[in-house]
Structures are given as structure tokens and as C-alpha cells.
N, CA, C, O and the ligand as a Tripos MOL2 file, in Angstrom:
@<TRIPOS>MOLECULE
protein
  265   263    67     0     0
PROTEIN
NO_CHARGES

@<TRIPOS>ATOM
      1 N         -11.5620   49.1600  -21.3100 N.3       1 MET1
      2 CA        -10.4090   48.2760  -21.5310 C.3       1 MET1
      3 C          -9.9180   47.6980  -20.1910 C.2       1 MET1
      4 O          -9.6360   48.4350  -19.2460 O.2       1 MET1
      5 N          -9.8260   46.3980  -20.1390 N.am      2 ALA2
      6 CA         -9.4020   45.7470  -18.9010 C.3       2 ALA2
      7 C          -7.8990   45.8880  -18.6990 C.2       2 ALA2
      8 O          -7.0930   45.6370  -19.5960 O.2       2 ALA2
      9 N          -7.5780   46.2780  -17.5480 N.am      3 ASN3
     10 CA         -6.1580   46.4370  -17.2270 C.3       3 ASN3
     11 C          -5.7080   45.2500  -16.3730 C.2       3 ASN3
     12 O          -5.6990   45.3030  -15.1430 O.2       3 ASN3
     13 N          -5.3470   44.2080  -17.0570 N.am      4 LYS4
     14 CA         -4.9490   42.9870  -16.3460 C.3       4 LYS4
     15 C          -3.4370   42.8060  -16.4130 C.2       4 LYS4
     16 O          -2.8210   42.8640  -17.4770 O.2       4 LYS4
     17 N          -2.8940   42.5930  -15.2840 N.am      5 THR5
     18 CA         -1.4680   42.3210  -15.2320 C.3       5 THR5
     19 C          -1.2630   40.8500  -14.9120 C.2       5 THR5
     20 O          -1.7030   40.3520  -13.8750 O.2       5 THR5
     21 N          -0.5960   40.1800  -15.8110 N.am      6 TRP6
     22 CA         -0.3330   38.7600  -15.5590 C.3       6 TRP6
     23 C           0.8020   38.6200  -14.5640 C.2       6 TRP6
     24 O           1.8850   39.1810  -14.7280 O.2       6 TRP6
     25 N           0.5200   37.8650  -13.5470 N.am      7 LYS7
     26 CA          1.5480   37.6410  -12.5360 C.3       7 LYS7
     27 C           2.0260   36.2090  -12.5980 C.2       7 LYS7
     28 O           1.2410   35.2730  -12.7520 O.2       7 LYS7
     29 N           3.3010   36.0650  -12.4770 N.am      8 LYS8
     30 CA          3.9030   34.7390  -12.4140 C.3       8 LYS8
     31 C           3.3820   34.0240  -11.1670 C.2       8 LYS8
     32 O           3.3810   34.6050  -10.0820 O.2       8 LYS8
     33 N           2.9440   32.7830  -11.3050 N.am      9 PRO9
     34 CA          2.4500   32.1010  -10.1050 C.3       9 PRO9
     35 C           3.5290   31.9760   -9.0440 C.2       9 PRO9
     36 O           4.6430   31.5280   -9.3120 O.2       9 PRO9
     37 N           3.1780   32.3750   -7.8570 N.am     10 THR10
     38 CA          4.1610   32.3550   -6.7740 C.3      10 THR10
     39 C           3.9480   31.1760   -5.8390 C.2      10 THR10
     40 O           4.7430   30.9300   -4.9330 O.2      10 THR10
     41 N           2.8670   30.4550   -6.0730 N.am     11 GLN11
     42 CA          2.5810   29.3280   -5.2020 C.3      11 GLN11
     43 C           3.5330   28.1700   -5.5000 C.2      11 GLN11
     44 O           3.6460   27.7020   -6.6330 O.2      11 GLN11
     45 N           4.1970   27.7360   -4.4640 N.am     12 ILE12
     46 CA          5.1140   26.6170   -4.6150 C.3      12 ILE12
     47 C           4.4100   25.3370   -4.2090 C.2      12 ILE12
     48 O           3.8910   25.2120   -3.1000 O.2      12 ILE12
     49 N           4.4070   24.4040   -5.1250 N.am     13 ILE13
     50 CA          3.6870   23.1490   -4.8860 C.3      13 ILE13
     51 C           4.6840   22.0200   -4.6360 C.2      13 ILE13
     52 O           5.6730   21.8620   -5.3520 O.2      13 ILE13
     53 N           4.3950   21.2610   -3.6180 N.am     14 TYR14
     54 CA          5.2070   20.0950   -3.2990 C.3      14 TYR14
     55 C           4.9660   19.0180   -4.3560 C.2      14 TYR14
     56 O           3.8190   18.6970   -4.6670 O.2      14 TYR14
     57 N           6.0380   18.4630   -4.9030 N.am     15 VAL15
     58 CA          5.9180   17.4590   -5.9520 C.3      15 VAL15
     59 C           6.0440   16.0570   -5.3710 C.2      15 VAL15
     60 O           5.1260   15.2430   -5.4740 O.2      15 VAL15
     61 N           7.1770   15.7930   -4.7700 N.am     16 ASN16
     62 CA          7.4520   14.4530   -4.2270 C.3      16 ASN16
     63 C           8.7690   14.5090   -3.4550 C.2      16 ASN16
     64 O           9.4300   15.5470   -3.4220 O.2      16 ASN16
     65 N           9.1420   13.4080   -2.8440 N.am     17 ASP17
     66 CA         10.4650   13.3270   -2.2320 C.3      17 ASP17
     67 C          11.4610   12.8180   -3.2580 C.2      17 ASP17
     68 O          11.1380   11.9690   -4.0880 O.2      17 ASP17
     69 N          12.6690   13.3440   -3.1910 N.am     18 CYS18
     70 CA         13.7160   12.9350   -4.1180 C.3      18 CYS18
     71 C          14.1280   11.5020   -3.8200 C.2      18 CYS18
     72 O          14.3220   11.1410   -2.6590 O.2      18 CYS18
     73 N          14.2640   10.6830   -4.8530 N.am     19 LYS19
     74 CA         14.6000    9.2790   -4.6200 C.3      19 LYS19
     75 C          16.0670    9.0920   -4.2460 C.2      19 LYS19
     76 O          16.4500    8.0170   -3.7850 O.2      19 LYS19
     77 N          16.8850   10.1120   -4.4350 N.am     20 TYR20
     78 CA         18.3030   10.0090   -4.0960 C.3      20 TYR20
     79 C          18.6010   10.5970   -2.7160 C.2      20 TYR20
     80 O          19.1980    9.9210   -1.8780 O.2      20 TYR20
     81 N          18.1950   11.8460   -2.4690 N.am     21 CYS21
     82 CA         18.5350   12.4880   -1.2000 C.3      21 CYS21
     83 C          17.3970   12.4380   -0.1970 C.2      21 CYS21
     84 O          17.6150   12.7030    0.9850 O.2      21 CYS21
     85 N          16.1910   12.1070   -0.6320 N.am     22 GLY22
     86 CA         15.0630   11.9740    0.2740 C.3      22 GLY22
     87 C          14.4290   13.2870    0.6910 C.2      22 GLY22
     88 O          13.4690   13.2950    1.4620 O.2      22 GLY22
     89 N          14.9590   14.4100    0.1850 N.am     23 LYS23
     90 CA         14.3950   15.7230    0.5190 C.3      23 LYS23
     91 C          13.2550   16.0550   -0.4320 C.2      23 LYS23
     92 O          13.1330   15.4790   -1.5130 O.2      23 LYS23
     93 N          12.4360   16.9850   -0.0090 N.am     24 GLU24
     94 CA         11.2660   17.2840   -0.8270 C.3      24 GLU24
     95 C          11.6140   18.0850   -2.0810 C.2      24 GLU24
     96 O          12.5340   18.9040   -2.0930 O.2      24 GLU24
     97 N          10.8550   17.8200   -3.1170 N.am     25 ILE25
     98 CA         10.9920   18.5300   -4.3900 C.3      25 ILE25
     99 C           9.7640   19.4130   -4.5460 C.2      25 ILE25
    100 O           8.6360   18.9610   -4.3470 O.2      25 ILE25
    101 N           9.9830   20.6690   -4.9030 N.am     26 THR26
    102 CA          8.8700   21.5700   -5.1830 C.3      26 THR26
    103 C           8.9370   22.0260   -6.6370 C.2      26 THR26
    104 O           9.9610   21.8780   -7.3040 O.2      26 THR26
    105 N           7.8220   22.5840   -7.1150 N.am     27 ASN27
    106 CA          7.6980   22.8950   -8.5410 C.3      27 ASN27
    107 C           8.5820   24.0500   -9.0050 C.2      27 ASN27
    108 O           8.6340   24.3430  -10.1990 O.2      27 ASN27
    109 N           9.2710   24.7020   -8.0850 N.am     28 ASP28
    110 CA         10.1830   25.7750   -8.5050 C.3      28 ASP28
    111 C          11.6180   25.2700   -8.6710 C.2      28 ASP28
    112 O          12.5270   26.0500   -8.9570 O.2      28 ASP28
    113 N          11.8150   23.9710   -8.4920 N.am     29 MET29
    114 CA         13.1490   23.3780   -8.6370 C.3      29 MET29
    115 C          13.2460   22.6410   -9.9670 C.2      29 MET29
    116 O          12.2410   22.3240  -10.6020 O.2      29 MET29
    117 N          14.4840   22.3800  -10.3650 N.am     30 SER30
    118 CA         14.6990   21.5100  -11.5200 C.3      30 SER30
    119 C          14.6370   20.0760  -11.0300 C.2      30 SER30
    120 O          15.4100   19.6750  -10.1600 O.2      30 SER30
    121 N          13.7220   19.3110  -11.5870 N.am     31 PHE31
    122 CA         13.6140   17.9240  -11.1630 C.3      31 PHE31
    123 C          13.2450   17.0350  -12.3350 C.2      31 PHE31
    124 O          12.8430   17.5100  -13.3970 O.2      31 PHE31
    125 N          13.3890   15.7470  -12.1240 N.am     32 LEU32
    126 CA         13.0720   14.7620  -13.1500 C.3      32 LEU32
    127 C          11.9790   13.8450  -12.6360 C.2      32 LEU32
    128 O          11.9450   13.5100  -11.4520 O.2      32 LEU32
    129 N          11.0920   13.4440  -13.5210 N.am     33 ALA33
    130 CA         10.0450   12.4840  -13.1770 C.3      33 ALA33
    131 C          10.3660   11.1700  -13.8630 C.2      33 ALA33
    132 O          10.6450   11.1330  -15.0610 O.2      33 ALA33
    133 N          10.3250   10.1100  -13.1050 N.am     34 PHE34
    134 CA         10.6620    8.8030  -13.6430 C.3      34 PHE34
    135 C           9.4210    7.9610  -13.8460 C.2      34 PHE34
    136 O           8.3790    8.1950  -13.2320 O.2      34 PHE34
    137 N           9.5510    6.9950  -14.7050 N.am     35 TYR35
    138 CA          8.4770    6.0330  -14.9260 C.3      35 TYR35
    139 C           8.2040    5.2880  -13.6240 C.2      35 TYR35
    140 O           9.1410    4.8210  -12.9760 O.2      35 TYR35
    141 N           6.9600    5.1730  -13.2370 N.am     36 GLY36
    142 CA          6.6270    4.5280  -11.9840 C.3      36 GLY36
    143 C           6.2840    5.5260  -10.8920 C.2      36 GLY36
    144 O           5.9070    5.1380   -9.7860 O.2      36 GLY36
    145 N           6.4140    6.8220  -11.2010 N.am     37 GLY37
    146 CA          5.9570    7.8480  -10.2760 C.3      37 GLY37
    147 C           6.9900    8.3560   -9.2940 C.2      37 GLY37
    148 O           6.6420    9.0640   -8.3490 O.2      37 GLY37
    149 N           8.2720    8.0050   -9.4970 N.am     38 THR38
    150 CA          9.2980    8.5420   -8.6130 C.3      38 THR38
    151 C           9.8880    9.8130   -9.2210 C.2      38 THR38
    152 O           9.8220   10.0380  -10.4290 O.2      38 THR38
    153 N          10.4600   10.6260   -8.3550 N.am     39 HIS39
    154 CA         11.0440   11.8970   -8.7750 C.3      39 HIS39
    155 C          12.4260   12.0680   -8.1700 C.2      39 HIS39
    156 O          12.7680   11.4370   -7.1690 O.2      39 HIS39
    157 N          13.2130   12.9310   -8.7940 N.am     40 ALA40
    158 CA         14.5410   13.2390   -8.2580 C.3      40 ALA40
    159 C          14.9240   14.6510   -8.6620 C.2      40 ALA40
    160 O          14.5380   15.1310   -9.7290 O.2      40 ALA40
    161 N          15.6930   15.3190   -7.7930 N.am     41 HIS41
    162 CA         16.2640   16.6070   -8.1820 C.3      41 HIS41
    163 C          17.1580   16.3990   -9.3980 C.2      41 HIS41
    164 O          17.8190   15.3670   -9.5180 O.2      41 HIS41
    165 N          17.1760   17.3460  -10.2670 N.am     42 PHE42
    166 CA         18.0320   17.2610  -11.4450 C.3      42 PHE42
    167 C          19.4980   17.0900  -11.0410 C.2      42 PHE42
    168 O          20.2190   16.2800  -11.6230 O.2      42 PHE42
    169 N          19.9290   17.8560  -10.0420 N.am     43 ASP43
    170 CA         21.3240   17.7840   -9.5770 C.3      43 ASP43
    171 C          21.6500   16.4270   -8.9630 C.2      43 ASP43
    172 O          22.7360   15.8890   -9.1750 O.2      43 ASP43
    173 N          20.7090   15.8790   -8.2060 N.am     44 CYS44
    174 CA         20.9250   14.5710   -7.5830 C.3      44 CYS44
    175 C          21.0620   13.4880   -8.6450 C.2      44 CYS44
    176 O          21.8940   12.5890   -8.5250 O.2      44 CYS44
    177 N          20.2510   13.5810   -9.6700 N.am     45 ASP45
    178 CA         20.3040   12.5910  -10.7370 C.3      45 ASP45
    179 C          21.6250   12.6690  -11.4860 C.2      45 ASP45
    180 O          22.1990   11.6490  -11.8660 O.2      45 ASP45
    181 N          22.0920   13.8780  -11.6920 N.am     46 ARG46
    182 CA         23.3690   14.0710  -12.3860 C.3      46 ARG46
    183 C          24.5300   13.5220  -11.5530 C.2      46 ARG46
    184 O          25.4410   12.8780  -12.0740 O.2      46 ARG46
    185 N          24.4710   13.7980  -10.2330 N.am     47 LYS47
    186 CA         25.4940   13.2800   -9.3380 C.3      47 LYS47
    187 C          25.5040   11.7640   -9.3580 C.2      47 LYS47
    188 O          26.5620   11.1370   -9.4100 O.2      47 LYS47
    189 N          24.3100   11.1790   -9.3170 N.am     48 GLU48
    190 CA         24.1740    9.7280   -9.3210 C.3      48 GLU48
    191 C          24.7230    9.1400  -10.6220 C.2      48 GLU48
    192 O          25.3540    8.0830  -10.6210 O.2      48 GLU48
    193 N          24.4780    9.8250  -11.7090 N.am     49 TYR49
    194 CA         24.9490    9.3830  -13.0190 C.3      49 TYR49
    195 C          26.4780    9.3290  -13.0510 C.2      49 TYR49
    196 O          27.0590    8.3580  -13.5370 O.2      49 TYR49
    197 N          27.1270   10.3770  -12.5330 N.am     50 TYR50
    198 CA         28.5870   10.3970  -12.5210 C.3      50 TYR50
    199 C          29.1500    9.3850  -11.5420 C.2      50 TYR50
    200 O          30.1910    8.7800  -11.8010 O.2      50 TYR50
    201 N          28.4700    9.1950  -10.4180 N.am     51 LYS51
    202 CA         28.8900    8.2110   -9.4330 C.3      51 LYS51
    203 C          28.9070    6.8160  -10.0720 C.2      51 LYS51
    204 O          29.8280    6.0260   -9.8640 O.2      51 LYS51
    205 N          27.8730    6.5480  -10.8450 N.am     52 GLN52
    206 CA         27.7920    5.2480  -11.5100 C.3      52 GLN52
    207 C          28.8710    5.0950  -12.5690 C.2      52 GLN52
    208 O          29.4260    4.0100  -12.7420 O.2      52 GLN52
    209 N          29.1680    6.1660  -13.2720 N.am     53 LEU53
    210 CA         30.2420    6.1370  -14.2720 C.3      53 LEU53
    211 C          31.5770    5.8040  -13.6170 C.2      53 LEU53
    212 O          32.3530    5.0010  -14.1360 O.2      53 LEU53
    213 N          31.8380    6.4390  -12.4540 N.am     54 ILE54
    214 CA         33.0850    6.2100  -11.7330 C.3      54 ILE54
    215 C          33.1440    4.7690  -11.2250 C.2      54 ILE54
    216 O          34.1780    4.1080  -11.3260 O.2      54 ILE54
    217 N          32.0390    4.2960  -10.6860 N.am     55 GLU55
    218 CA         31.9710    2.9210  -10.1940 C.3      55 GLU55
    219 C          32.2270    1.9250  -11.3220 C.2      55 GLU55
    220 O          32.9450    0.9390  -11.1510 O.2      55 GLU55
    221 N          31.6350    2.1980  -12.4610 N.am     56 LYS56
    222 CA         31.7740    1.3340  -13.6250 C.3      56 LYS56
    223 C          33.2360    1.2700  -14.0570 C.2      56 LYS56
    224 O          33.7640    0.2050  -14.3770 O.2      56 LYS56
    225 N          33.8730    2.4400  -14.0580 N.am     57 GLU57
    226 CA         35.2700    2.5420  -14.4460 C.3      57 GLU57
    227 C          36.1630    1.7470  -13.4870 C.2      57 GLU57
    228 O          37.0820    1.0420  -13.9050 O.2      57 GLU57
    229 N          35.8640    1.8820  -12.1850 N.am     58 LYS58
    230 CA         36.6080    1.1450  -11.1580 C.3      58 LYS58
    231 C          36.4740   -0.3490  -11.3740 C.2      58 LYS58
    232 O          37.4590   -1.0850  -11.3100 O.2      58 LYS58
    233 N          35.2480   -0.8000  -11.6320 N.am     59 ASN59
    234 CA         34.9960   -2.2220  -11.8280 C.3      59 ASN59
    235 C          35.7240   -2.7490  -13.0630 C.2      59 ASN59
    236 O          36.2510   -3.8610  -13.0600 O.2      59 ASN59
    237 N          35.7440   -1.9470  -14.0980 N.am     60 GLU60
    238 CA         36.4050   -2.3580  -15.3270 C.3      60 GLU60
    239 C          37.9240   -2.4700  -15.1250 C.2      60 GLU60
    240 O          38.5770   -3.3710  -15.6530 O.2      60 GLU60
    241 N          38.4580   -1.5310  -14.3490 N.am     61 LYS61
    242 CA         39.8860   -1.5540  -14.0560 C.3      61 LYS61
    243 C          40.2480   -2.8100  -13.2480 C.2      61 LYS61
    244 O          41.2590   -3.4710  -13.4860 O.2      61 LYS61
    245 N          39.3570   -3.1030  -12.2720 N.am     62 ARG62
    246 CA         39.5800   -4.2590  -11.4170 C.3      62 ARG62
    247 C          39.5410   -5.5560  -12.2480 C.2      62 ARG62
    248 O          40.3310   -6.4750  -12.0370 O.2      62 ARG62
    249 N          38.6100   -5.5930  -13.1830 N.am     63 LEU63
    250 CA         38.4750   -6.7790  -14.0060 C.3      63 LEU63
    251 C          39.6800   -6.9490  -14.9470 C.2      63 LEU63
    252 O          40.1370   -8.0660  -15.1910 O.2      63 LEU63
    253 N          40.1800   -5.8280  -15.4650 N.am     64 SER64
    254 CA         41.3010   -5.9250  -16.4160 C.3      64 SER64
    255 C          42.6050   -6.2970  -15.7340 C.2      64 SER64
    256 O          43.5400   -6.7680  -16.3820 O.2      64 SER64
    257 N          42.6670   -6.0830  -14.4120 N.am     65 GLN65
    258 CA         43.8710   -6.4360  -13.6770 C.3      65 GLN65
    259 C          43.9650   -7.9380  -13.4310 C.2      65 GLN65
    260 O          45.0550   -8.4900  -13.2770 O.2      65 GLN65
    261 N          42.8020   -8.5890  -13.3960 N.am     66 ASN66
    262 CA         42.8010  -10.0290  -13.1090 C.3      66 ASN66
    263 C          43.2420  -10.8610  -14.3160 C.2      66 ASN66
    264 O          43.2930  -12.0880  -14.2350 O.2      66 ASN66
    265 ZN         17.6430   15.2560   -4.2430 Zn       67 ZN67
@<TRIPOS>BOND
     1     1     2 1
     2     2     3 1
     3     3     4 2
     4     3     5 am
     5     5     6 1
     6     6     7 1
     7     7     8 2
     8     7     9 am
     9     9    10 1
    10    10    11 1
    11    11    12 2
    12    11    13 am
    13    13    14 1
    14    14    15 1
    15    15    16 2
    16    15    17 am
    17    17    18 1
    18    18    19 1
    19    19    20 2
    20    19    21 am
    21    21    22 1
    22    22    23 1
    23    23    24 2
    24    23    25 am
    25    25    26 1
    26    26    27 1
    27    27    28 2
    28    27    29 am
    29    29    30 1
    30    30    31 1
    31    31    32 2
    32    31    33 am
    33    33    34 1
    34    34    35 1
    35    35    36 2
    36    35    37 am
    37    37    38 1
    38    38    39 1
    39    39    40 2
    40    39    41 am
    41    41    42 1
    42    42    43 1
    43    43    44 2
    44    43    45 am
    45    45    46 1
    46    46    47 1
    47    47    48 2
    48    47    49 am
    49    49    50 1
    50    50    51 1
    51    51    52 2
    52    51    53 am
    53    53    54 1
    54    54    55 1
    55    55    56 2
    56    55    57 am
    57    57    58 1
    58    58    59 1
    59    59    60 2
    60    59    61 am
    61    61    62 1
    62    62    63 1
    63    63    64 2
    64    63    65 am
    65    65    66 1
    66    66    67 1
    67    67    68 2
    68    67    69 am
    69    69    70 1
    70    70    71 1
    71    71    72 2
    72    71    73 am
    73    73    74 1
    74    74    75 1
    75    75    76 2
    76    75    77 am
    77    77    78 1
    78    78    79 1
    79    79    80 2
    80    79    81 am
    81    81    82 1
    82    82    83 1
    83    83    84 2
    84    83    85 am
    85    85    86 1
    86    86    87 1
    87    87    88 2
    88    87    89 am
    89    89    90 1
    90    90    91 1
    91    91    92 2
    92    91    93 am
    93    93    94 1
    94    94    95 1
    95    95    96 2
    96    95    97 am
    97    97    98 1
    98    98    99 1
    99    99   100 2
   100    99   101 am
   101   101   102 1
   102   102   103 1
   103   103   104 2
   104   103   105 am
   105   105   106 1
   106   106   107 1
   107   107   108 2
   108   107   109 am
   109   109   110 1
   110   110   111 1
   111   111   112 2
   112   111   113 am
   113   113   114 1
   114   114   115 1
   115   115   116 2
   116   115   117 am
   117   117   118 1
   118   118   119 1
   119   119   120 2
   120   119   121 am
   121   121   122 1
   122   122   123 1
   123   123   124 2
   124   123   125 am
   125   125   126 1
   126   126   127 1
   127   127   128 2
   128   127   129 am
   129   129   130 1
   130   130   131 1
   131   131   132 2
   132   131   133 am
   133   133   134 1
   134   134   135 1
   135   135   136 2
   136   135   137 am
   137   137   138 1
   138   138   139 1
   139   139   140 2
   140   139   141 am
   141   141   142 1
   142   142   143 1
   143   143   144 2
   144   143   145 am
   145   145   146 1
   146   146   147 1
   147   147   148 2
   148   147   149 am
   149   149   150 1
   150   150   151 1
   151   151   152 2
   152   151   153 am
   153   153   154 1
   154   154   155 1
   155   155   156 2
   156   155   157 am
   157   157   158 1
   158   158   159 1
   159   159   160 2
   160   159   161 am
   161   161   162 1
   162   162   163 1
   163   163   164 2
   164   163   165 am
   165   165   166 1
   166   166   167 1
   167   167   168 2
   168   167   169 am
   169   169   170 1
   170   170   171 1
   171   171   172 2
   172   171   173 am
   173   173   174 1
   174   174   175 1
   175   175   176 2
   176   175   177 am
   177   177   178 1
   178   178   179 1
   179   179   180 2
   180   179   181 am
   181   181   182 1
   182   182   183 1
   183   183   184 2
   184   183   185 am
   185   185   186 1
   186   186   187 1
   187   187   188 2
   188   187   189 am
   189   189   190 1
   190   190   191 1
   191   191   192 2
   192   191   193 am
   193   193   194 1
   194   194   195 1
   195   195   196 2
   196   195   197 am
   197   197   198 1
   198   198   199 1
   199   199   200 2
   200   199   201 am
   201   201   202 1
   202   202   203 1
   203   203   204 2
   204   203   205 am
   205   205   206 1
   206   206   207 1
   207   207   208 2
   208   207   209 am
   209   209   210 1
   210   210   211 1
   211   211   212 2
   212   211   213 am
   213   213   214 1
   214   214   215 1
   215   215   216 2
   216   215   217 am
   217   217   218 1
   218   218   219 1
   219   219   220 2
   220   219   221 am
   221   221   222 1
   222   222   223 1
   223   223   224 2
   224   223   225 am
   225   225   226 1
   226   226   227 1
   227   227   228 2
   228   227   229 am
   229   229   230 1
   230   230   231 1
   231   231   232 2
   232   231   233 am
   233   233   234 1
   234   234   235 1
   235   235   236 2
   236   235   237 am
   237   237   238 1
   238   238   239 1
   239   239   240 2
   240   239   241 am
   241   241   242 1
   242   242   243 1
   243   243   244 2
   244   243   245 am
   245   245   246 1
   246   246   247 1
   247   247   248 2
   248   247   249 am
   249   249   250 1
   250   250   251 1
   251   251   252 2
   252   251   253 am
   253   253   254 1
   254   254   255 1
   255   255   256 2
   256   255   257 am
   257   257   258 1
   258   258   259 1
   259   259   260 2
   260   259   261 am
   261   261   262 1
   262   262   263 1
   263   263   264 2
@<TRIPOS>SUBSTRUCTURE
     1 MET1         2 RESIDUE 1 A MET
     2 ALA2         6 RESIDUE 1 A ALA
     3 ASN3        10 RESIDUE 1 A ASN
     4 LYS4        14 RESIDUE 1 A LYS
     5 THR5        18 RESIDUE 1 A THR
     6 TRP6        22 RESIDUE 1 A TRP
     7 LYS7        26 RESIDUE 1 A LYS
     8 LYS8        30 RESIDUE 1 A LYS
     9 PRO9        34 RESIDUE 1 A PRO
    10 THR10       38 RESIDUE 1 A THR
    11 GLN11       42 RESIDUE 1 A GLN
    12 ILE12       46 RESIDUE 1 A ILE
    13 ILE13       50 RESIDUE 1 A ILE
    14 TYR14       54 RESIDUE 1 A TYR
    15 VAL15       58 RESIDUE 1 A VAL
    16 ASN16       62 RESIDUE 1 A ASN
    17 ASP17       66 RESIDUE 1 A ASP
    18 CYS18       70 RESIDUE 1 A CYS
    19 LYS19       74 RESIDUE 1 A LYS
    20 TYR20       78 RESIDUE 1 A TYR
    21 CYS21       82 RESIDUE 1 A CYS
    22 GLY22       86 RESIDUE 1 A GLY
    23 LYS23       90 RESIDUE 1 A LYS
    24 GLU24       94 RESIDUE 1 A GLU
    25 ILE25       98 RESIDUE 1 A ILE
    26 THR26      102 RESIDUE 1 A THR
    27 ASN27      106 RESIDUE 1 A ASN
    28 ASP28      110 RESIDUE 1 A ASP
    29 MET29      114 RESIDUE 1 A MET
    30 SER30      118 RESIDUE 1 A SER
    31 PHE31      122 RESIDUE 1 A PHE
    32 LEU32      126 RESIDUE 1 A LEU
    33 ALA33      130 RESIDUE 1 A ALA
    34 PHE34      134 RESIDUE 1 A PHE
    35 TYR35      138 RESIDUE 1 A TYR
    36 GLY36      142 RESIDUE 1 A GLY
    37 GLY37      146 RESIDUE 1 A GLY
    38 THR38      150 RESIDUE 1 A THR
    39 HIS39      154 RESIDUE 1 A HIS
    40 ALA40      158 RESIDUE 1 A ALA
    41 HIS41      162 RESIDUE 1 A HIS
    42 PHE42      166 RESIDUE 1 A PHE
    43 ASP43      170 RESIDUE 1 A ASP
    44 CYS44      174 RESIDUE 1 A CYS
    45 ASP45      178 RESIDUE 1 A ASP
    46 ARG46      182 RESIDUE 1 A ARG
    47 LYS47      186 RESIDUE 1 A LYS
    48 GLU48      190 RESIDUE 1 A GLU
    49 TYR49      194 RESIDUE 1 A TYR
    50 TYR50      198 RESIDUE 1 A TYR
    51 LYS51      202 RESIDUE 1 A LYS
    52 GLN52      206 RESIDUE 1 A GLN
    53 LEU53      210 RESIDUE 1 A LEU
    54 ILE54      214 RESIDUE 1 A ILE
    55 GLU55      218 RESIDUE 1 A GLU
    56 LYS56      222 RESIDUE 1 A LYS
    57 GLU57      226 RESIDUE 1 A GLU
    58 LYS58      230 RESIDUE 1 A LYS
    59 ASN59      234 RESIDUE 1 A ASN
    60 GLU60      238 RESIDUE 1 A GLU
    61 LYS61      242 RESIDUE 1 A LYS
    62 ARG62      246 RESIDUE 1 A ARG
    63 LEU63      250 RESIDUE 1 A LEU
    64 SER64      254 RESIDUE 1 A SER
    65 GLN65      258 RESIDUE 1 A GLN
    66 ASN66      262 RESIDUE 1 A ASN
    67 ZN67       265 GROUP 0 **** ****
């Protein structure tokens, strides 16, 4: 009987540079892959999403004041 112990892969592979912060993304991180071959950290994408929401809100407020 073979006594094989499955080990979690410990090798960390470089994926790409984050399109938001420019730092490297490795396969042990949470990241997103975009159409066109770009990647971003999950956290960076979330931050960017909220930043855009805030910007949008600001623009809408500015427009409603005019
Ligand atoms: Zn990032």
C-alpha cells in the first residue's frame, strides 16, 4: 500500500503586475484577471471601484448645483 501524503503546493508563481498599484501579483493572493490580459489585486480593484463611486457622486452633486 502506497503511503502518499498530498502536500499543498508551496511554490508561489508570479502572475502579473497589478494594473492599479503596479506591484507584483502572485498565485497565493486574491486577484482578478481582466479581458485583455491585465490583472489586479482584489483589494486594489475594490478600492478603485469605491473611488469611482465617490467620484461619480461628486460629479452628480456638482451637476445638480448648476
Ligand atoms: Zn494592487
